[in-house]
C-alpha positions as CSV (number, residue, x, y, z in Angstrom):
1,M,0.0,0.0,0.0
2,Q,2.9,2.4,0.8
3,A,4.5,1.7,-2.5
4,A,1.3,2.5,-4.5
5,A,0.9,5.8,-2.5
6,A,4.6,6.7,-3.0
7,L,4.3,6.1,-6.8
8,A,1.2,8.3,-6.9
9,E,3.1,11.1,-5.1
10,Q,5.9,10.8,-7.6
11,T,3.5,11.4,-10.5
12,G,2.3,14.6,-9.0
13,S,-0.8,13.9,-6.9
14,L,-2.0,11.3,-4.5
15,R,-4.8,9.5,-6.4
16,E,-7.7,8.1,-4.6
17,P,-7.7,4.4,-3.7
18,V,-10.2,2.3,-5.7
19,Y,-9.6,-1.2,-4.5
20,Q,-8.2,-2.2,-1.1
21,L,-7.4,-5.6,0.4
22,S,-6.6,-5.7,4.1
23,N,-5.1,-8.8,5.8
24,V,-6.8,-11.1,3.3
25,G,-6.4,-14.8,3.8
26,K,-8.1,-17.9,2.3
27,T,-8.2,-21.5,3.7
28,Y,-10.0,-24.1,1.8
29,A,-12.1,-26.1,4.3
30,S,-12.3,-29.2,2.2
31,N,-8.6,-30.0,2.5
32,A,-7.4,-27.4,5.1
33,I,-5.0,-25.9,2.5
34,I,-4.0,-22.3,3.3
35,A,-3.9,-20.6,-0.1
36,L,-3.4,-17.0,1.0
37,E,-2.3,-15.4,4.2
38,G,-2.1,-11.7,5.3
39,V,-2.4,-10.1,1.8
40,N,-2.5,-6.3,1.8
41,L,-2.7,-4.2,-1.4
42,T,-4.2,-1.0,-2.7
43,L,-5.0,-0.1,-6.3
44,T,-5.2,3.7,-6.9
45,K,-7.3,5.3,-9.7
46,G,-5.7,4.8,-13.1
47,S,-2.9,2.6,-11.8
48,F,-1.8,-0.7,-13.5
49,S,-0.6,-3.4,-11.1
50,A,0.6,-6.9,-11.7
51,V,1.1,-9.9,-9.4
52,I,3.6,-12.6,-10.2
53,G,4.6,-15.8,-8.5
54,S,5.2,-19.5,-9.0
55,S,2.4,-21.9,-9.8
56,G,0.3,-22.7,-6.8
57,C,1.2,-19.5,-4.9
58,G,-2.4,-18.3,-4.7
59,K,-2.6,-15.8,-7.6
60,S,-5.8,-17.4,-9.0
61,T,-7.3,-17.5,-5.6
62,L,-6.5,-13.9,-5.1
63,L,-8.1,-12.9,-8.3
64,K,-11.2,-15.0,-7.5
65,I,-11.6,-13.1,-4.2
66,M,-11.1,-9.8,-5.9
67,S,-13.7,-10.6,-8.5
68,G,-16.2,-11.6,-5.8
69,L,-16.4,-15.2,-7.0
70,I,-15.2,-16.6,-3.7
71,P,-15.1,-15.0,-0.2
72,P,-12.0,-14.6,1.8
73,S,-11.6,-16.6,5.0
74,T,-10.1,-13.6,6.8
75,G,-9.6,-9.9,6.1
76,R,-11.5,-7.3,4.2
77,V,-12.0,-6.6,0.5
78,V,-13.3,-3.1,-0.4
79,L,-14.1,-1.6,-3.8
80,Q,-15.0,2.1,-4.0
81,D,-15.8,2.1,-0.2
82,R,-18.1,-0.9,-0.5
83,P,-17.2,-4.4,0.7
84,V,-17.0,-7.0,-2.1
85,T,-19.3,-9.8,-1.1
86,G,-20.0,-11.3,-4.6
87,P,-19.7,-10.5,-8.3
88,R,-20.5,-6.8,-9.1
89,R,-21.2,-4.8,-12.2
90,D,-18.3,-2.4,-11.4
91,I,-15.7,-5.3,-11.6
92,G,-14.5,-6.2,-15.1
93,M,-12.9,-9.6,-15.7
94,M,-10.9,-10.9,-18.6
95,F,-9.7,-14.5,-18.9
96,Q,-7.0,-16.4,-20.8
97,Q,-9.5,-17.4,-23.6
98,A,-11.8,-15.0,-25.3
99,T,-14.9,-17.1,-24.6
100,L,-17.0,-15.4,-27.2
101,F,-20.3,-17.1,-28.1
102,P,-19.8,-18.5,-31.7
103,W,-23.5,-17.9,-32.7
104,R,-23.4,-14.2,-31.8
105,T,-21.7,-11.4,-33.8
106,T,-18.8,-9.4,-32.4
107,L,-21.2,-6.6,-31.5
108,E,-23.7,-8.9,-29.9
109,N,-21.0,-10.5,-27.8
110,I,-19.9,-7.1,-26.6
111,V,-23.3,-6.0,-25.4
112,L,-24.1,-9.4,-23.9
113,P,-23.3,-8.3,-20.2
114,I,-25.8,-5.4,-20.7
115,E,-28.4,-7.8,-22.1
116,I,-28.0,-10.2,-19.2
117,R,-28.1,-7.4,-16.6
118,D,-30.7,-5.0,-18.0
119,G,-32.5,-6.7,-20.9
120,K,-32.6,-6.6,-24.7
121,A,-33.7,-2.9,-24.9
122,A,-30.7,-1.8,-22.8
123,A,-28.4,-3.9,-25.0
124,K,-29.8,-2.3,-28.1
125,A,-29.1,1.1,-26.6
126,A,-25.6,0.0,-25.7
127,R,-24.7,-0.7,-29.4
128,K,-23.5,2.9,-30.0
129,P,-20.9,2.9,-27.1
130,A,-20.0,-0.7,-28.2
131,R,-19.2,0.6,-31.7
132,A,-17.0,3.3,-30.1
133,L,-15.2,0.6,-28.2
134,L,-14.6,-1.4,-31.3
135,D,-13.1,1.7,-32.9
136,L,-10.9,2.2,-29.8
137,V,-9.4,-1.3,-30.2
138,G,-9.1,-1.1,-33.9
139,L,-12.0,-3.5,-34.8
140,S,-14.2,-1.1,-36.8
141,G,-15.8,-3.0,-39.6
142,F,-16.0,-6.3,-37.7
143,E,-19.2,-5.5,-35.9
144,D,-21.1,-8.2,-37.8
145,A,-18.3,-10.8,-37.9
146,Y,-18.7,-14.0,-36.0
147,P,-15.9,-15.2,-33.7
148,G,-14.8,-17.9,-36.2
149,A,-13.8,-15.1,-38.5
150,L,-11.6,-13.4,-35.9
151,S,-7.9,-14.1,-35.2
152,G,-6.9,-14.8,-31.6
153,G,-5.7,-11.2,-31.1
154,M,-8.9,-9.8,-32.6
155,A,-11.0,-12.1,-30.4
156,Q,-9.2,-10.8,-27.3
157,R,-9.7,-7.2,-28.4
158,A,-13.4,-8.0,-28.6
159,S,-13.2,-9.4,-25.1
160,I,-11.6,-6.1,-23.9
161,C,-14.6,-4.3,-25.4
162,R,-17.0,-6.7,-23.6
163,M,-15.2,-6.0,-20.3
164,L,-15.3,-2.2,-20.8
165,I,-18.9,-1.9,-21.9
166,T,-20.2,-1.9,-18.3
167,E,-17.7,0.9,-17.4
168,P,-16.2,-1.1,-14.5
169,A,-14.2,0.6,-11.7
170,V,-11.5,-2.0,-11.9
171,L,-10.2,-4.4,-14.6
172,L,-9.1,-7.9,-13.4
173,L,-6.9,-9.6,-16.0
174,D,-6.2,-13.3,-15.7
175,E,-3.2,-13.9,-18.1
176,P,-5.4,-12.6,-21.0
177,F,-2.8,-13.0,-23.8
178,S,-1.0,-16.2,-22.6
179,A,-2.6,-18.3,-25.4
180,L,-1.3,-16.0,-28.1
181,D,2.0,-16.2,-30.0
182,E,4.8,-14.0,-28.7
183,L,4.5,-11.3,-31.4
184,T,0.8,-11.0,-31.1
185,R,1.1,-11.0,-27.3
186,D,3.6,-8.1,-27.4
187,F,1.3,-6.1,-29.7
188,M,-1.7,-6.8,-27.5
189,N,0.2,-5.7,-24.4
190,M,0.9,-2.4,-26.0
191,E,-2.8,-2.1,-27.1
192,L,-3.9,-2.9,-23.5
193,Q,-1.6,-0.1,-22.2
194,R,-3.1,2.3,-24.7
195,I,-6.7,1.4,-23.9
196,C,-6.2,1.6,-20.2
197,A,-4.4,5.0,-20.5
198,S,-7.2,6.4,-22.8
199,R,-9.9,5.5,-20.2
200,D,-7.8,6.1,-17.0
201,A,-8.6,2.6,-16.1
202,T,-7.5,0.8,-12.9
203,A,-6.1,-2.6,-13.8
204,F,-4.7,-5.6,-12.0
205,L,-2.9,-8.3,-14.0
206,V,-2.1,-11.9,-13.0
207,T,0.8,-13.2,-15.1
208,H,3.7,-15.7,-15.2
209,S,5.8,-13.4,-17.4
210,I,8.2,-11.1,-15.6
211,Q,8.8,-9.1,-18.8
212,E,5.0,-8.6,-19.3
213,A,4.6,-7.5,-15.7
214,V,7.5,-5.0,-16.0
215,V,6.5,-3.5,-19.3
216,L,2.9,-3.0,-18.2
217,A,2.8,-2.3,-14.5
218,D,3.4,0.7,-12.2
219,V,3.7,-1.8,-9.3
220,V,4.6,-5.5,-9.3
221,Y,3.5,-7.6,-6.3
222,V,5.9,-10.6,-6.0
223,M,4.3,-13.5,-4.1
224,K,5.7,-16.2,-1.9
225,P,4.8,-19.8,-2.4
226,R,1.9,-21.3,-0.5
227,P,0.6,-19.9,1.7
228,G,0.5,-17.0,-0.7
229,R,1.9,-13.8,0.7
230,I,3.3,-10.7,-0.8
231,A,7.1,-11.0,-0.5
232,E,7.9,-7.6,-2.1
233,V,6.3,-4.7,-3.8
234,V,8.4,-3.5,-6.7
235,E,7.8,-0.1,-8.2
236,I,8.4,0.1,-11.9
237,D,9.6,3.7,-12.5
238,L,9.9,3.5,-16.3
239,P,8.4,6.4,-18.3
240,R,5.0,6.1,-20.0
241,P,3.9,5.3,-22.6
242,R,6.0,2.1,-22.4
243,T,7.4,0.7,-25.6
244,L,8.8,-2.7,-26.6
245,D,12.2,-1.0,-27.2
246,M,12.4,-0.4,-23.5
247,M,12.7,-4.2,-23.0
248,T,16.3,-4.0,-24.3
249,T,17.4,-1.3,-21.9
250,P,19.7,-1.9,-18.9
251,K,17.1,-0.5,-16.5
252,F,14.4,-2.9,-17.8
253,G,16.9,-5.7,-17.5
254,D,17.7,-4.7,-13.9
255,L,14.1,-4.7,-12.9
256,V,13.4,-8.1,-14.5
257,G,16.6,-9.5,-12.9
258,H,15.6,-8.2,-9.5
259,I,12.1,-9.8,-9.7
260,R,13.5,-13.1,-11.0
261,S,16.1,-13.2,-8.2
262,R,13.4,-12.6,-5.6
263,L,11.2,-15.3,-7.1
264,D,14.2,-17.7,-7.1
265,Q,14.9,-16.7,-3.5
266,E,11.4,-17.4,-2.3
267,A,11.2,-20.7,-4.1
268,F,14.0,-22.1,-2.0
269,V,13.1,-20.6,1.4
């Protein structure tokens, strides 16, 4: 929490907290496994944060708690001053696969959350902002295309639109580009940065890629193995907008090396 506040001060003003986790823990009663323990973090308005750790360290559990899909066993989860007790319309979620319905057009897939929540009339009214989102992500002209006609990157861009259509307060990203090839993944990461910046979005990314975390995030949370705890909060003080060229600079390499060293250290503690 202190790192997020310090970073905000460096950028000129202390931005308001959007999402706060206080002493969050999770124990699965069925097998008594402690997945998370004593997790504290704060996401400020417009920030991009990432969490990284070894498989089984509790990253997915953390994201499920933040999304309201499962409750914490201990601690407090607050979004915009309201406790998170279940799924909410002001939480946007994006998964590893696009999960677009093949029988619905791109536009119909994007307005689906509105249709489910508020009905077909509201979904029809949402088509105009949906078209604006398609333009934002470079998919103008594909409104009537079906998912089978979209590439993997295009399908994930449509998923970004579907996540943004409800104007969520926070975006939770579960390795959204891990299934894409490396070149497409790099391109999509730069697109995600641009989209988040254009909407002053607050984003939280789960990833296994140190390079991806560093190139996207303002703050990287390094997690210890189970029970999952935050081992270190690493501030990424690279200028924005980030570029792929930055990945070849000594400073970028130092940040990646530091995080990798910390992950290796935690793996053998």
